[in-house]
Each structure stands twice: as structure tokens, then as C-alpha cells.
C-alpha positions as CSV (number, residue, x, y, z in Angstrom):
1,X,-13.1,63.9,-8.9
2,X,-12.5,60.3,-8.0
3,X,-11.6,59.8,-4.7
4,X,-8.2,58.2,-4.3
5,X,-8.1,54.8,-2.3
6,X,-4.9,55.0,-1.0
7,X,-3.6,57.1,2.6
8,X,-1.3,60.2,1.4
9,X,2.1,59.8,3.0
10,X,4.6,63.2,3.0
11,X,7.8,60.6,3.4
12,X,8.2,56.9,1.4
13,X,8.4,54.1,3.8
14,X,11.2,51.9,2.7
15,X,9.9,48.6,1.4
16,X,13.0,45.8,0.5
17,X,13.0,42.0,0.3
18,X,17.0,42.6,0.0
19,X,19.8,44.3,1.6
20,X,20.8,47.5,0.4
21,X,23.9,47.6,-2.5
22,X,26.9,49.3,-2.1
23,X,27.1,51.4,-5.2
24,X,30.2,51.9,-6.6
25,X,30.3,54.3,-10.0
26,X,33.3,52.8,-11.3
27,X,32.0,49.3,-11.2
28,X,28.4,49.9,-11.8
29,X,27.1,49.1,-15.1
30,X,23.7,48.7,-16.4
31,X,23.1,45.1,-18.9
32,X,21.0,44.8,-21.4
33,X,20.9,41.9,-23.3
34,X,17.9,39.1,-24.2
35,X,16.8,39.4,-27.5
36,X,18.7,41.6,-29.0
37,X,21.1,43.3,-31.9
38,X,23.0,45.4,-29.6
39,X,23.8,43.9,-26.2
40,X,25.6,47.0,-24.3
41,X,26.7,47.9,-21.3
42,X,26.4,51.2,-19.8
43,X,27.8,53.3,-17.3
44,X,25.9,55.8,-14.7
45,X,26.9,58.4,-17.0
46,X,26.2,56.8,-19.9
47,X,23.0,57.0,-18.9
48,X,23.0,60.8,-18.1
49,X,24.1,61.5,-21.7
50,X,20.3,59.6,-22.3
51,X,17.7,62.1,-23.6
52,X,16.5,62.8,-19.8
53,X,12.4,62.5,-19.5
54,X,10.8,63.2,-16.5
55,X,7.8,62.6,-15.2
56,X,5.4,64.0,-12.4
57,X,3.5,61.0,-11.0
58,X,2.1,59.5,-7.8
59,X,3.4,56.7,-7.0
60,X,1.4,53.7,-5.1
61,X,2.0,50.8,-2.7
62,X,-0.3,48.1,-2.6
63,X,-0.4,48.1,1.4
64,X,-3.3,51.3,0.8
65,X,-0.6,54.0,1.1
66,X,1.0,56.7,-1.5
67,X,3.0,59.3,-2.2
68,X,1.5,62.1,-4.1
69,X,3.3,64.2,-6.9
70,X,6.9,62.7,-7.5
71,X,9.3,64.0,-9.1
72,X,10.7,61.5,-11.2
73,X,14.3,61.7,-13.8
74,X,15.0,59.5,-16.1
75,X,15.4,57.7,-19.7
76,X,12.9,55.8,-21.1
77,X,13.3,52.0,-21.8
78,X,11.8,53.2,-25.0
79,X,15.6,55.0,-25.6
80,X,17.4,52.3,-24.7
81,X,16.0,49.5,-26.1
82,X,16.7,51.4,-29.4
83,X,20.4,52.0,-29.0
84,X,20.5,47.7,-28.1
85,X,18.2,47.4,-31.1
86,X,15.5,45.2,-29.9
87,X,14.8,41.8,-32.0
88,X,11.1,41.3,-33.3
89,X,10.6,38.3,-31.7
90,X,11.2,40.2,-27.8
91,X,8.3,41.1,-26.5
92,X,8.7,41.3,-22.5
93,X,11.5,43.3,-20.4
94,X,12.2,41.6,-17.0
95,X,14.4,43.9,-14.7
96,X,16.9,42.5,-12.3
97,X,17.8,43.9,-9.0
98,X,21.5,44.2,-8.5
99,X,20.8,41.7,-5.2
100,X,19.9,38.5,-7.7
101,X,16.7,38.7,-5.2
102,X,14.1,40.9,-7.0
103,X,13.0,41.0,-10.5
104,X,9.8,41.9,-12.3
105,X,8.2,42.2,-15.7
106,X,6.4,44.3,-17.8
107,X,5.4,43.7,-21.6
108,X,7.0,45.5,-23.8
109,X,4.4,48.2,-25.0
110,X,4.3,48.6,-20.9
111,X,7.5,49.5,-21.0
112,X,7.9,51.4,-24.0
113,X,4.8,54.0,-22.1
114,X,6.4,57.7,-22.0
115,X,5.7,57.6,-18.7
116,X,8.1,54.1,-17.9
117,X,11.0,55.1,-17.7
118,X,14.7,53.9,-15.6
119,X,14.8,57.4,-12.9
120,X,18.5,58.1,-11.6
121,X,16.5,61.4,-9.8
122,X,13.5,61.8,-6.9
123,X,12.6,65.1,-6.6
124,X,15.6,67.3,-7.8
125,X,18.2,64.7,-6.3
126,X,20.2,61.5,-7.4
127,X,18.8,58.7,-5.6
128,X,19.2,57.7,-2.5
129,X,21.1,54.2,-1.9
130,X,17.2,52.9,-0.4
131,X,15.4,54.5,-2.8
132,X,17.2,52.0,-5.1
133,X,21.3,53.9,-6.4
134,X,21.6,54.4,-8.7
135,X,18.9,53.3,-10.8
136,X,14.7,52.8,-10.3
137,X,12.3,51.3,-13.1
138,X,9.1,53.6,-12.3
139,X,5.6,52.7,-14.2
140,X,3.4,55.6,-12.3
141,X,0.3,53.4,-14.0
142,X,1.3,50.3,-11.7
143,X,1.7,49.8,-8.1
144,X,4.9,50.1,-6.5
145,X,5.9,46.7,-6.5
146,X,6.9,47.2,-10.2
147,X,9.2,49.8,-9.3
148,X,12.1,47.8,-9.1
149,X,15.1,49.1,-6.9
150,X,19.3,48.5,-7.8
151,X,18.1,47.7,-11.7
152,X,21.7,46.5,-12.8
153,X,19.5,44.1,-15.8
154,X,17.5,45.1,-18.4
155,X,16.4,41.9,-20.5
156,X,13.9,41.6,-23.4
157,X,12.6,38.6,-24.0
158,X,10.0,36.3,-25.8
159,X,8.3,35.4,-22.8
160,X,7.6,36.3,-19.5
161,X,9.0,36.4,-16.0
162,X,7.6,36.2,-12.7
163,X,8.4,39.0,-10.8
164,X,9.5,38.3,-6.9
165,X,6.2,39.2,-5.3
166,X,4.1,37.8,-8.1
167,X,5.2,34.3,-7.5
168,X,3.8,35.3,-3.6
169,X,0.2,35.8,-5.3
170,X,0.7,39.2,-6.4
171,X,-1.0,39.7,-9.7
172,X,1.0,40.5,-12.7
173,X,-1.8,43.2,-13.8
174,X,-0.6,45.6,-11.6
175,X,-2.3,48.5,-12.8
176,X,-4.3,51.2,-10.4
177,X,-7.6,50.5,-9.5
């Protein structure tokens, strides 16, 4: 059995570099653009109509803590990409938080893993505002700084963007070791 290198907590500490935005379900849209043939704008109801993907995964922070076996429900990036009709030259995807400060990027291969989702639900409840309501990127194979909260834009690109924490020295390769 592999030894866990992080301390297991019962509850999530909340870490954010931006203030928690107000969510207005009548105005909020997920914009999907960049290297796509069909740019789209989706409401939360639109996203709820996509096939649901449930994953059970540990959520691990680079600070040395984690929360075990969290149940996330959302939509795969692949299903959104198929609806937007990604162009062949797209190799990366950037996720932008609604405050305009936080973003992060994945390769298309990382984004299209079955376990990589845009989650709207955590442990049977819609995400709370502090946890990223209405939509949060979840990448279970990577440290939590890749898990952008308050996602409002998904942009398919030729080159990889450097994320908020990566600009401050964290590695782009955030795989759990």
C-alpha cells in the first residue's frame, strides 16, 4: 500500500486569491471559445442537461493537506469541446475564473481525461460559493491549484498559458507524486 504524503482533513480549508464572486443564475454564462468552429455560451441549466459525470477522488493541496474521497459531479471537458467543435490546431485549454485574476491551463490530453470535469456538485450538493459556485475545474491527478474555481470561460488554444501560481514558481506539471 502506497504511503500518503499529505495530511487528511475532514473539511476543506478555503484558499482563494480572489474574492468570492456573486452568482446570478439569470446572467451567468460559460463562454467556450478560441480555436473552435462553434463558439458557445452555456447557462447552468444548459450544463445540467449534458451527460453527468461522477468521480470520487481525493482533493490534494500542494500545502500538504488533502480531503479524501470527495464525490464530484459535473460535465467532461471533452463533451463541451465536442459541442464547440474544437479545431485540429488546438492543443491546450485555458480555464478562466470570473474575477479576472485566476486562470490555469491543461493540455488537451489532460483536459480530455475521463476524470477531468467541470464540477457543479460536491458530495451531493451544488457547490457553495466559496467552493467555486457555479462551476469548478476538477483534475484529480493534479494538485488543487490546477482546480480553477468560478470558471466562466474555457478557451481552446495552440499554446499553453501560464497559470496564476505557475507565474509565481509552481510547476505546470502539477501531477501528484
